[in-house]
N, C-alpha and C positions, 0 to 999 in steps of 0.2 A: 412409549406407552400410549395406548389408544385412549383418546378422550371420548368419554361417553356423554352425549348431549341429551339431556332429558327434555322432553316436550312438556311445556307448562300447560296445564289444563285450565282453560278459562271457564269459570262458572258464571253464567249470566246472573246479574243482580235480581233479587226479587223485586217485584213491582213497588213494594213499599219502601225499598232501599234506594230507588232511583232518585237522583237529585231533581227537585221540582224547580221550575222557573220562578225566580223571585217575583213577588207581586209588585206592580207599579204603585206609585203613591195614590193614583186615582182609584185603583182597585182596593187598596187598603181603606181609603176614605169611604168607598161605596159599601164595604163590609160593615162599617159602623152605622150605616143608615138602616131605617126600618124597611121591610120588604116593599111597602107602598111607595116610599120615597125613592128607593132604588129604581123602581119601574119608571117613575116620573123623570128622574135624572137621565136615565138611558134613552128615554123617548125624546127629550129636548136636545140631547147631544146628537142623536141620529138626525133629527130635523135640521139641526144647526150645521151639519157638514154640507148639505146641499145649499143651505142659505148662504154659507160662506162663499161658495163658488158663485152664486148669483150676485152677491155683493160686489164682486170684482167685475161684473158685467152689467151693471145697472142701466147703462145707456141702451142696452139691447132688449131689456125686459118689456113684455107686453103689459100695458097699464091702462086701467079704465077709472073713471071718476064715479064715486058713489054719491057725492054731495059736495058742498062748499068746503074745500080743504081736505076732503076725504078721498083717498085713493085705494085701489086694490090692484095688486100685480099678480102675475102668475107665480111669483115667489111665495106670496101669501097662500095661494091655493095649494101649491105643492107641499108647503110646510104643514098646513092643516091636514092634508091627505096623509102625510107620513105619520103625524101624531095620532090621528084616528086609527090608522091601521095598526100601529105599534101598541097603543093602549088597549085596543079591542082584542088583540092577541093575548095580552097579559091579563086583562079583566073583561071578559066578553059580556058580562051582565051589566056593566056600568053604562049609564046614559051619557049624552054629550050636549053641552050648550056651548056653541062656538060663534065666532064673529062672522064667518063667511058661509056657513051651511045651516040647514034647518035643524031644529032641536031633535035629538034622538032620545027617546024614553028608555029607562032601564028595563031589563028583562028579568023574568023569573023571580019577581018579588024583591029585587034589589032596590035600594033607596039612594044609591050614590050616583053623582054626576061628575064627569070631567068638565071643567070650565077652561076653554082654550082661546087664547089670542095668539095666532100664528106669528104675527109681527106687530108688536105694540110700538108704534113710532114709524109707521110705514113711510110717511113723508121724509123723515130723516134718512131712512134706508134708500129711498129712491133718489136722494141727492148725495149718496155716498157718505153720509154723516154716521159715524159708528156709535150712535146713541139710540138703540132699539133693543127689543128683547123678544124671546119666545116665552110665553107664559102659560103655565098649566097649573090648575088648582083642582082639588077634589072637594066636593061639598056633599053634605047630607042635610036635607031640608034647607035652612037658611044659614047653616053653620059651615064655615071653611075649616077643613080638618088639616090640610097640608097644601103647600104651594111651592112652585119652582119658577124662577125667572132667569133666563140664560141669554147672555149676549155672546154669540159665537165669534165676533170680531175681537173683543177684548178678553174673551174666555172668562168672563165674570159670571158666576152661577150663585144666585141667592136662593136660599131655601128656608122654609120654616114648617114646623109641625105644631099643632095645638098642644100647649103645655110643655114643649121641649125646646123653645127658644128659636131665635133667628140666626142664620149663619151665612157667611160668604165662603164658598169653596174655592180655594186657590191651589196652584200647583204644589205648594209646600204644606198645605194643611187647611183646616177649617178655622175661620175667624168668627168669634161670637160677636153679634151686632148689638149695639146699645145706642139709644137715641142720645142726643146731646144733653148737657146739663145747663146750657145757657139760659139765664133768666132775665137778661137785659134785651128788651125788644130792639133798642137802637143798634145793637151789635149783631142782630140776627140776620142770617141769610135765608131767604124764602124761595121756595120753588112754586111754579104754577104752570098750568097747561095753556096759559096765554089769554088774550082778549077774544075768547071764542064765544062769549055771550054777554048780554047787557049786564046781568048780575055779576059776572066775574070782573067786568070792567069797573063796576062800581066799587067792588071790594078791593081790587088791586089799587085803584086810585086812592083809597083810604090808607091801605097798608104801606104803600111805597113811601109815603111821607114819614113813616115811623120806624122803618127798618134800615139795615145797612144796605141791602140790595135785594132785587128780585130776579130770579133766573127762570127763563122758559126753555126747557130742554127738549120738548117735543115728544116725550114718552112718559105717560103717567106712571107706569109700573116702575121705570127707572128712577123717577122723581121720588116715589114712595120708598124705594130701596135706599135712596140717599138720605131720607129722613131716618130710616131705621138704622143706618150706619153712622148717624150723627154728623153727616156732611151738610145737609140742609137742617135748619132748626125747625122748619115748618113747611107745609105745602098746602096750597089752596087750589081747588079745581071745581069746575062745573062742566056740564055736558059730557057725560061719560056713560059707559055701559058696565054691566056686571063684570065682564071679562077684563075690563081695563083696571079694575081695582081689587079683584078677588085675592090675588097673590099679595099685592102690596098691603092690603088691610091686615092680613095675618102677619106679614113681616113687621109692621108697625106695632101691633099688639104684643108680639112675642119679644120685641126689642124694648119693651117698657114704655111705649108711646101712647098717645091719645089720638082717637079718630072719631069724628062725628059729622053730621050735617051742620049747617049754620045755626040751627035751632038747638044744637046740643044733643040730638037723638043719636044714639050710638049703635043701634042695630044695623047690620050691613044693608038689609033691604030698605030700611028707612033712608039710608044715605043714597042708595041707588035711585029710589023713587023720587027723592028731592032733587036729584041731579046737582048736588052741591056737597063739597067735602072740605073739611079742615083736618089736617094732621099736624101734630107737633109733640114736643116733649111736655111732660106734666107741669113744669114751672110756668110755661107760657100759655097754658090752656085757657085760663079765664081771661087773661089779657087779650088774647086773640078773639075770643067769642065776644067780649065787650066791644072791641074795636070794630068787628065786622057788623055788629048789630046796632052800632051807635047812629 
């Protein structure tokens, strides 16, 4: 008996029925962010890929000195160039205030500025110490609306939006940041940007006698992120610029912390103009201000 073989007719699936590639954890986390924050995260990650390669070749980087203890490398310049190009593509009307380039004013009546520090902690970077970050904030007037700080070596990405909290983005999810609850000064761990001014030396000499220990980590943004995460109980700094503290100031505020200059003035530009800053949790606020001004 003859066997009749029927040819199976294969009907292509409709576009909607095709199986889509599962999203990565990072893509899922990006979907949870605001459009503005998504732009910032993608920009710092793009700049971070090139910086990660440069970090492995720091001995061959071109470096010049800006001032005592201040350096700039071609890695700074390339990171800033990448950030400006990427952010300009996504938000062409925004202005720029950056560490290495001249100020760029907003266009077409826009009132927003990107605040960029391509490598906060350049000296650490140039000595292959993995404590530095790429920092981007967005400001309207004197108000920081959002900020991102990214360390491409450790893959630590801190971010905050005004009124929405501070977070650390990890490969497994977002961790909400909270300042410490420690209220005993003698048990407190304090960060600082070092003996970089007479005023800071005077303050540190007072503080170091009263606390558990003081740490100089060489990156103001990373120190402020450590306060926001409850790792440092406080941080004391002098001699800094807007781009050094724009992201960190928002991380602190959104994590429930306190930030002011040594007089107790809390507006960001008052802190920048005074060139002095104290950040801590609320229980330690008055104790620190009294100690600093004693």
